[in-house]
C-alpha positions, 0 to 999 in steps of 0.5 A: 939909786942904782938898779942891780940884780939881787938874787934869792927872792921869793916873788908872788903874783897877786892878781886884782884886789881880791888877792892883793888887799888881804895879803897887804892888810894881813902884813900890816896887821902883823907889823911889829915895828914899821909900815911905809906905804905910798899910793897914788889913789886912796879913796874913802870907800870900803877898801880905803876904810879897811886900810884906815882901820888897819893903819890906826890899829898898827899905830896904836900898838906902837908901830911907826906908820908913814903914808904918802898919797898923791895930792892929785890922785887922792884929793878928797879925803875927809877931815875925819879920815885924816884926823883919826889917822893923825890922832893914832900916830900915823904920819900922813904925807901929801905929794904936791897937791897943788891949788884948785883954780875955779874948783878944778885941779890943773896940776896934772903933770909929774905925779907920785904914781908909785904903789909900794908897801914895806912892812918891818923891812921884811916884806914889800908889795909893788904894783899897780893896784890903788886903795879903792873899791874899783879894784874888786870884782863886786864893783861891777862892770867898771872893776879894774883888772890889775896886778901887784907882787909880794916880795920876800928876800934881799930885794926888800932891803933895797925897796926899804932903803928907797922908801926911807930916802924918798921920805927923807928927801921930801921932808927936808923942809922940817926942823933940823932934828927931824932931818937927822932922825931920818938920817939915823933911820937910813943908817940903821936899815938892814943891809941884807936879808936872808935868801927866801927863793930862787928869783933874781930881781931888780927894783927900778924907778923913774924920777925927774932927776937921775932916773928919767928913762930907766924903766923904758930902757929896761923894757927896750933892752929886754925886747931887743934880747927876746928870741921867742916871745914877748907879752906886754899887757899895759893899760895906757899904751902910747910909748916912745918911738924907740920902744915901738921900733924895738917891738917892730924889729922883734916881730920881724925877726920872728919873735911872737909879740903880743900886746894886751891893751884896753878895749873897754877903757876907763877913759876913751882917749886911751883907746883912741891914742893906742889905735893910732899906732895899730897899723904901725904895729900890725904891719910889722907882725905884732899881735894886738889883743883888746881886753874887753871884759872890763877896764884894764889897769895892769902894767906887766910884761914878760920876755921869753921864759925868764924875764918879767916886770910888774909895777906902776909904770904905764907905757905912755908919756905921763909914766915914761916922761913925767910921773914918779914910777916904780917897777920890779923886774924879775928873772925867774922861770916859775914866775914867768910861766905863771904870769904867762899862764894868766895873760894867755888866759886873758888873751884866750877868754877875755880879749878880741884879737885885732887884725889888719882888716879890722883896723881898716885902711888909713884914709883921710882924717885917720891917716892925718891923725896916725901921721901926727901920732907917729911923729909925737912918739918920736918927739915927746921925750924931748918935749917933756924935758922942757916942762917945769921940773919942780921937786915937790915937797912932802907935807903933812896932811891937814885935817882942818880942811879938805884939801891938804896943804901944799908947797913947791920947791922950784 
């Protein structure tokens, strides 16, 4: 799939589960023909059960429903949860769940990390929000701050084609007649949708085949072109050396560069990794803000007054070199301004600005650690290419055991 700018879209920012879940569930409730959903995490909590109910209702009224979950991210769905979906006609697919070794899951690499919904080929959602209650504020101090977008317009057809192709590619182990069924569906998908708004947009993915660095490349192009401001809000920040270099160069040529990173991370190692790069960034004039209200899970950015992106891709080795990811890139002044107002609000009211004095002087072990971190950013994309590059198959979820079945194609 070659990424390209597609005009005429209406794209709406959805902040946190309070905005995302009602819109996604309402569209599923109104689906007439088809629902395709991909997610890294689906938990059997109040959000997962609400989705479960919406999917079953859609399938029972004749809507074709395909749900793909990641076997590592969603390992513990109950027999009842899966069985009732399948009995209603929902087709549940599992991405490479892998085996447990002494009760532990060891297949940490190359996950299906995308979060996509397409309903009737007419509306799509892309972002970073999983189906779990920790994306709602009433979850408490550990509730995540995150974003998604709702898309209407011609870009939806591009996303629709991609989701069908992903299902077709992943299910080639099935009987030949099933493969031809997917081929027919690909041919009958709509090629164009009416213009719904003024936004030019692009759907960009990262995979382990032809698009290994597309999302990072678009980030670097936008950073290199920025003249006024850059705001990157990213949960897991440990990018490659080339992206760090572009941020430093942008700050040195006078661009106002802001990073919003985790101050209260869900995993402490996340903050440790990011802080190893603080001196490198602060010394060039990059402004670092730690979000301290709750765990930050967003993957959004904007450059100048038009360019913005929302998606599933973090700026760390897993997302940039291993996982399957999907982002939407948007050229639209109104969307950019709205996203900027929300991120500026975070910086003003929920973040702590990190200064060079607070970062402290690098000495002893901190100096050694920073040295190795810097050189790791220069080398890890190359190292990643040496890791196993299997192409996992999608298999139906089984309801006669807690772990879905699995199979790898090497």
